[in-house]
C-alpha positions in Angstrom: 63.4 97.6 -153.2 66.6 99.5 -152.5 68.8 100.5 -155.4 72.5 101.4 -155.0 75.2 102.8 -157.3 76.8 100.0 -159.3 80.2 101.5 -158.6 79.7 100.7 -154.8 80.0 96.9 -155.4 82.9 94.6 -156.0 83.2 93.2 -159.6 83.1 89.4 -159.5 84.5 86.8 -161.9 83.6 83.1 -162.2 85.7 80.9 -160.0 87.6 83.8 -158.5 86.8 84.3 -154.8 88.2 86.7 -152.3 89.0 85.7 -148.8 85.5 86.4 -147.5 83.8 84.3 -150.1 86.4 81.5 -150.1 86.2 80.9 -146.3 82.4 80.8 -146.5 82.3 78.6 -149.5 84.8 76.1 -148.0 82.3 75.5 -145.2 79.4 75.3 -147.6 81.1 72.7 -149.8 82.3 70.7 -146.8 78.7 70.3 -145.7 77.4 69.8 -149.3 80.0 67.1 -150.0 79.2 65.3 -146.8 75.7 64.9 -148.2 76.9 64.1 -151.8 79.2 61.3 -150.6 77.1 59.9 -147.8 75.6 57.1 -149.8 72.2 55.5 -149.3 70.5 56.4 -146.0 69.8 53.6 -143.5 66.0 53.9 -143.8 65.1 51.6 -141.0 67.4 53.5 -138.6 65.9 56.7 -139.9 62.3 55.8 -139.1 63.3 54.1 -135.8 65.2 57.2 -134.7 68.5 55.4 -134.3 70.5 57.2 -137.0 73.7 58.8 -135.6 72.9 62.5 -134.8 75.7 63.7 -137.1 74.4 61.9 -140.2 74.6 64.4 -143.1 71.4 65.5 -144.8 68.7 64.6 -142.3 65.9 67.1 -142.4 62.8 67.6 -140.3 60.2 65.0 -139.4 56.5 65.8 -140.0 53.5 64.2 -138.3 50.7 64.3 -140.9 47.6 65.3 -139.0 44.0 65.0 -140.3 43.5 68.6 -139.4 46.2 69.8 -141.7 45.3 67.5 -144.5 41.6 68.7 -144.4 42.7 72.3 -144.1 44.8 72.2 -147.3 42.3 70.1 -149.2 39.5 72.4 -148.3 41.3 75.4 -149.9 41.5 73.7 -153.3 39.0 70.8 -153.4 35.8 72.2 -151.9 33.6 70.2 -154.3 35.6 67.0 -154.7 34.4 64.3 -152.1 37.6 62.3 -152.5 39.5 64.9 -150.5 36.9 65.6 -147.9 34.8 62.5 -147.3 36.8 59.5 -145.8 34.0 57.0 -146.5 33.9 58.1 -150.2 37.7 57.9 -150.4 37.8 54.3 -149.0 35.2 53.2 -151.6 37.4 54.8 -154.2 40.3 52.6 -153.1 42.1 54.9 -150.8 42.9 54.2 -147.1 41.5 57.6 -146.1 41.2 61.1 -147.5 44.5 61.6 -149.4 46.8 64.6 -148.9 48.0 66.5 -151.9 50.9 64.5 -153.3 53.5 67.2 -152.5 52.4 67.5 -148.8 55.5 67.6 -146.6 57.9 68.0 -149.6 59.0 71.4 -148.4 61.4 73.4 -150.6 63.1 75.5 -147.9 63.8 72.3 -145.9 66.0 71.2 -148.8 67.5 74.4 -150.2 70.7 75.9 -148.9 71.5 79.4 -149.9 74.9 80.9 -150.9 76.5 81.8 -147.6 74.9 84.9 -146.0 78.3 86.1 -144.6 79.7 86.2 -148.2 77.2 88.6 -149.7 75.4 91.9 -148.9 72.4 91.9 -151.3 70.3 89.0 -152.8 68.4 88.7 -156.1 66.5 85.4 -156.6 65.4 84.2 -160.0 64.5 81.0 -162.0 62.8 78.9 -159.4 62.4 75.5 -161.1 61.2 72.5 -159.0 60.0 69.0 -159.3 58.4 66.3 -157.2 57.8 62.6 -158.0 55.2 60.7 -156.0 55.4 57.0 -155.1 53.1 56.5 -152.2 49.8 58.2 -151.2 50.0 60.3 -148.0 47.3 59.9 -145.3 46.5 61.4 -141.9 48.5 59.5 -139.3 51.6 59.1 -141.5 54.9 60.4 -140.4 57.2 61.9 -143.1 61.0 62.0 -142.9 62.7 64.5 -145.1 66.2 63.6 -146.3 68.6 65.7 -148.4 70.6 63.5 -150.9 72.3 66.0 -153.2 73.5 69.6 -153.0 75.1 71.5 -155.9 76.2 75.0 -156.8 77.3 76.2 -160.2 79.0 79.6 -160.6 77.4 81.3 -163.6 79.0 84.8 -163.1 79.7 86.2 -166.6 83.3 85.8 -167.7 83.6 89.5 -168.4 82.8 90.2 -164.8 79.7 91.5 -163.0 78.8 93.2 -159.7 76.6 90.2 -159.3 78.0 86.8 -158.3 75.4 84.5 -159.9 75.1 80.9 -158.8 72.6 78.1 -159.6 71.7 76.2 -156.5 70.2 72.7 -156.8 69.1 70.4 -153.9 67.6 67.0 -154.3 66.1 64.6 -151.8 63.7 61.9 -150.7 60.7 61.8 -148.4 60.1 58.5 -146.5 57.1 57.4 -144.4 57.0 55.6 -141.1 57.2 52.2 -142.9 60.4 53.2 -144.6 58.7 53.5 -148.0 59.8 56.2 -150.5 56.9 58.7 -150.6 58.4 61.4 -152.8 61.6 62.2 -154.6 62.2 65.9 -155.2 64.5 68.6 -156.6 64.5 72.3 -155.8 66.5 74.9 -157.8 66.9 78.7 -157.6 69.4 81.1 -159.0 70.9 83.6 -156.6 72.6 86.8 -157.8 74.6 88.4 -155.0 76.4 91.7 -154.5 79.1 92.7 -152.0 79.9 96.3 -151.1 83.4 97.6 -151.6 85.2 98.5 -148.4 83.7 101.7 -147.0 80.8 101.8 -149.4 78.1 100.1 -147.3 75.5 102.7 -146.3 75.3 103.6 -142.6 72.8 101.4 -140.8 72.5 99.0 -143.7 72.7 95.8 -141.7 70.2 97.1 -139.1 67.6 97.8 -141.8 66.8 94.1 -142.1 65.3 92.2 -144.9 64.2 95.0 -147.3 67.7 96.5 -147.3 69.3 93.4 -148.7 66.5 92.1 -151.0 66.8 93.0 -154.6 63.9 92.2 -157.0 62.2 93.4 -160.2 59.3 95.7 -159.6 56.7 93.0 -160.0 54.0 95.4 -158.7 54.3 97.4 -162.0 51.6 95.0 -163.4 48.1 96.4 -163.9 46.0 96.3 -160.8 42.7 95.3 -162.4 39.3 96.6 -161.3 36.9 93.7 -161.9 33.8 94.4 -163.9 30.5 92.5 -164.4 31.9 91.3 -167.7 35.0 89.9 -165.9 32.7 87.9 -163.6 30.7 86.6 -166.5 34.0 85.3 -168.0 34.9 83.6 -164.7 31.4 82.1 -164.4 31.6 80.6 -167.9 34.9 78.8 -166.9 33.4 77.6 -163.6 30.3 76.3 -165.3 32.4 74.2 -167.7 34.6 72.7 -164.9 34.1 69.0 -164.6 35.1 66.6 -161.7 35.7 63.2 -163.3 35.2 61.5 -160.0 34.4 57.8 -159.8 34.0 57.3 -163.6 37.5 56.1 -164.7 39.4 58.2 -167.3 41.2 55.5 -169.3 44.7 55.9 -170.7 43.4 54.6 -174.1 40.8 57.4 -174.3 43.3 60.2 -173.9 44.8 61.7 -177.0 47.8 63.9 -177.6 46.5 67.5 -178.1 43.5 67.1 -175.7 42.8 70.2 -173.6 41.2 69.3 -170.3 38.7 71.8 -169.0 40.3 74.9 -167.5 39.9 75.9 -163.9 40.0 79.4 -162.4 40.9 80.6 -158.9 40.5 84.0 -157.5 40.6 86.9 -157.6 43.2 85.9 -155.0 42.7 88.2 -152.0 45.5 86.9 -149.8 48.4 84.5 -150.6 49.2 81.4 -148.7 52.6 81.7 -146.9 55.4 79.2 -146.3 55.2 77.0 -143.3 58.0 74.6 -142.4 58.0 71.8 -143.2 54.5 71.2 -144.8 55.3 71.8 -148.5 52.0 73.6 -148.7 51.2 77.0 -147.3 49.1 78.3 -144.4 46.8 81.3 -144.6 45.4 82.6 -147.9 41.8 82.8 -149.1 39.7 80.3 -151.0 37.9 80.9 -154.3 34.3 81.9 -153.9 33.2 80.0 -157.0 30.1 78.5 -155.4 28.9 81.8 -153.8 29.4 83.8 -157.0 27.5 81.2 -159.1 24.6 81.4 -156.6 22.6 84.4 -157.6 21.0 84.7 -154.1 24.3 84.5 -152.2 26.0 86.9 -154.7 23.4 89.6 -153.8 24.8 89.5 -150.2 28.4 89.9 -151.2 30.4 93.1 -150.9 32.4 94.5 -153.8 35.6 96.2 -152.7 37.5 99.1 -154.3 39.1 96.6 -156.8 35.8 95.1 -157.8 36.5 91.9 -155.9 33.5 90.2 -154.4 33.8 89.2 -150.7 31.5 87.6 -148.2 30.6 90.0 -145.4 32.4 87.8 -142.8 36.1 87.3 -143.7 36.2 84.0 -141.7 33.8 82.5 -144.3 36.4 82.7 -147.0 39.7 82.5 -145.0 40.0 78.9 -143.7 40.9 78.6 -140.1 44.5 77.4 -139.6 44.7 74.3 -137.4 46.4 74.7 -134.0 50.1 74.4 -134.2 50.5 75.0 -137.9 52.2 78.4 -137.5 54.9 76.9 -135.3 56.2 74.9 -138.2 57.7 71.7 -137.0 55.2 69.0 -136.1 57.5 66.4 -134.6 57.6 62.9 -133.0 60.7 63.0 -130.9 59.8 60.6 -128.1 56.8 62.6 -127.0 54.5 60.8 -129.4 51.9 59.6 -126.9 51.5 63.0 -125.4 51.3 64.5 -128.9 48.6 62.1 -130.1 46.6 62.6 -126.9 46.8 66.4 -127.3 45.7 66.1 -131.0 42.8 63.9 -130.1 41.6 66.3 -127.4 41.9 69.4 -129.6 41.2 68.0 -133.0 44.3 69.6 -134.5 48.0 69.8 -134.4 49.6 70.8 -131.1 51.7 73.9 -130.9 54.9 72.2 -129.8 58.2 73.8 -130.8 61.1 71.8 -132.3 63.7 70.6 -129.8 67.0 72.6 -129.8 68.8 70.1 -132.0 66.0 69.8 -134.7 67.4 70.8 -138.1 66.1 74.1 -139.3 65.8 75.2 -143.0 69.1 76.5 -144.1 67.9 79.6 -146.0 68.5 82.8 -144.1 65.6 84.6 -145.8 62.2 84.5 -144.2 60.1 84.3 -147.4 57.0 85.5 -145.6 58.6 88.9 -145.9 58.2 88.7 -149.6 54.7 87.2 -149.9 52.8 89.0 -147.1 51.3 92.4 -147.7 49.5 94.8 -145.4 46.5 97.0 -146.0 45.8 97.6 -149.7 49.3 96.6 -150.8 49.7 93.7 -153.2 52.0 90.7 -152.6 53.9 88.3 -154.8 52.2 84.9 -155.0 54.6 82.2 -153.9 55.5 79.6 -156.5 53.8 76.6 -154.8 50.4 78.3 -154.8 50.3 78.1 -158.6 51.5 74.5 -158.5 48.6 73.6 -156.1 46.1 75.3 -158.4 47.4 73.2 -161.3 47.1 70.0 -159.1 43.5 70.9 -158.5 42.8 71.1 -162.2 44.5 67.8 -162.8 42.6 66.2 -160.0 39.4 67.3 -161.7 40.5 65.8 -165.0 42.0 62.5 -164.0 39.3 61.4 -161.6 39.6 59.0 -158.6 41.5 56.3 -160.4 44.2 58.6 -161.6 47.4 59.4 -159.7 49.8 62.3 -160.2 53.2 60.7 -160.6 55.2 63.9 -161.1 54.6 67.6 -161.0 57.1 70.2 -162.1 56.8 74.0 -162.0 58.9 77.1 -162.7 58.6 80.9 -162.4 60.8 84.0 -162.9 62.7 83.0 -166.1 65.8 85.1 -167.2 64.0 86.8 -170.0 61.3 88.1 -167.6 63.9 89.4 -165.2 65.7 91.2 -168.1 62.4 92.7 -169.2 61.9 94.1 -165.7 65.4 95.6 -165.6 67.3 92.8 -163.7 69.1 90.7 -166.3 70.6 87.4 -165.0 72.4 84.5 -166.6 70.3 81.5 -167.6 70.6 78.5 -165.3 71.0 75.0 -166.8 68.5 73.8 -164.2 65.7 76.1 -165.3 63.0 74.5 -167.6 60.8 76.6 -169.9 57.6 74.4 -169.9 55.0 76.6 -171.6 56.9 76.7 -174.9 56.6 72.9 -175.1 52.8 73.2 -175.6 51.4 73.2 -179.1 50.9 76.8 -180.4 52.8 78.2 -177.4 56.4 77.9 -178.8 57.1 81.6 -178.4 55.3 82.0 -175.0 57.0 82.3 -171.7 56.3 83.3 -168.1 56.2 87.1 -168.5 55.3 88.4 -165.0 54.9 87.4 -161.4 51.6 86.4 -159.9 50.2 89.0 -157.5 47.4 89.1 -155.0 44.2 90.3 -156.7 45.1 88.4 -159.8 43.0 85.5 -161.1 44.6 82.1 -161.8 43.3 80.5 -164.9 44.9 77.0 -165.3 45.5 75.8 -168.9 46.2 72.1 -169.5 47.2 70.3 -172.7 48.2 66.7 -173.3 51.6 66.5 -175.1 52.6 62.8 -174.8 51.5 59.4 -173.5 53.7 56.3 -172.9 54.3 53.3 -170.7 57.2 53.6 -168.1 58.0 51.0 -165.4 54.6 49.4 -165.9 52.8 52.7 -165.5 50.4 54.1 -168.2 51.4 57.7 -168.1 50.1 60.9 -169.8 52.2 64.0 -169.9 50.6 67.4 -169.5 52.0 70.9 -170.0 50.2 73.5 -167.8 50.4 77.2 -167.3 48.5 79.9 -165.4 47.4 83.3 -166.7 45.6 86.2 -165.1 42.6 88.0 -166.5 44.7 90.1 -168.9 46.3 86.9 -170.3 49.7 87.4 -168.6 51.4 84.1 -167.8 52.9 83.9 -164.3 53.8 80.2 -163.7 54.2 77.1 -165.8 55.0 73.4 -165.5 54.4 69.9 -166.5 52.8 66.8 -164.9 52.9 63.0 -165.5 49.6 61.4 -164.6 49.1 57.6 -164.2 45.7 56.5 -165.6 44.0 53.2 -165.5 44.3 50.8 -168.5 41.3 49.0 -169.8 43.2 45.7 -170.1 45.1 46.0 -166.8 
């Protein structure tokens, strides 16, 4: 990423804004406060499409298609019939194959950046997010994303800094077509921003696009491993010990604090899933070739690349095909529902129908595909939600068909890691260090960024169990490490389990 002389930037102080910043922030807070003071949404008007067009905080509407549910499930749950076999799912007590619980809870549909017009460069750190799930999501549902809260805290150091650092928090709710709360969520980032002094902006800076303004640690400084036969034996041992609990109930009474559910392992990750508005899960990316590598006959047909990564000869066999329409982002029901359903039925997927002109768009001005896509032999940073989805897969294995994930929380890029990579930032009050809450991990932290060609070994440990609002819950701490043991994402989860006396 581009580096500039520190002397070229304005020194900022907390709560002190120049005319350029103040004008932009006045508009930002006007919109934010309209959301914060709106009060409860009229849910029936929301789902009926009769809310006033100027209602603050109304986000996109998402039609949940079977094609997209199956597409995402197949990337993570190849062996679990609950997520692939509708008849099996119904016998297990579901209405259909369930979507992942965070489906449609899309971070960039909620987040709102510091005003673009009031900064020249951008450094992002301390992503720390959470989702609570109240209803299962099925093909045929319609999801309505609503923003309920928007906050900004100026954490610029009092002694002054060329970075204006702000913690940005956005909270909201996802409803379904019946007006039920599906998910509640909160998304947080810290942004550290710089502004050139008058006359110091390099010629052509604005025309250079994304890479001119994006500031980041050199995450690519991490070892690029060449995988050996010994590495594959390590992977195979983890895979052989994986267990899908399935139809046999895991009872709350039988879980003990300190239990460590079997680990899972994904990768080596060839390509990363990329953001897709407003799904809450990515499109693209490759699946793990666990089954093929464990099969000695198939493994003999696989090709080992320059990094020692085993691939099938045909890329299409390990890169799931993206359903029609997914890349366009918004899957909508705006009065064209009958035509949309007819087109889906005919094509077996989601139609490529763009959003109407007045459909709300995500308010971030950064296209995060610029960060997470890589060409040729380059590596790319793995987006935060991919690690979260790997962790959900491990939890699905452990809890079985009778369990439900009530909450999942995850975080990457803590301040100590940014400092270690030469980009110190203030610590946000919204950031949570999850890994240090696990027994024996008190001094651990997320110490790198996940990259393509890494593996993702998911570690789980039970740290608490309790009853809350009639739910028998178990709390897990989880984290993901690569083959070298470097941790690159961490989080927690609350899982509702069946009770023997219920």
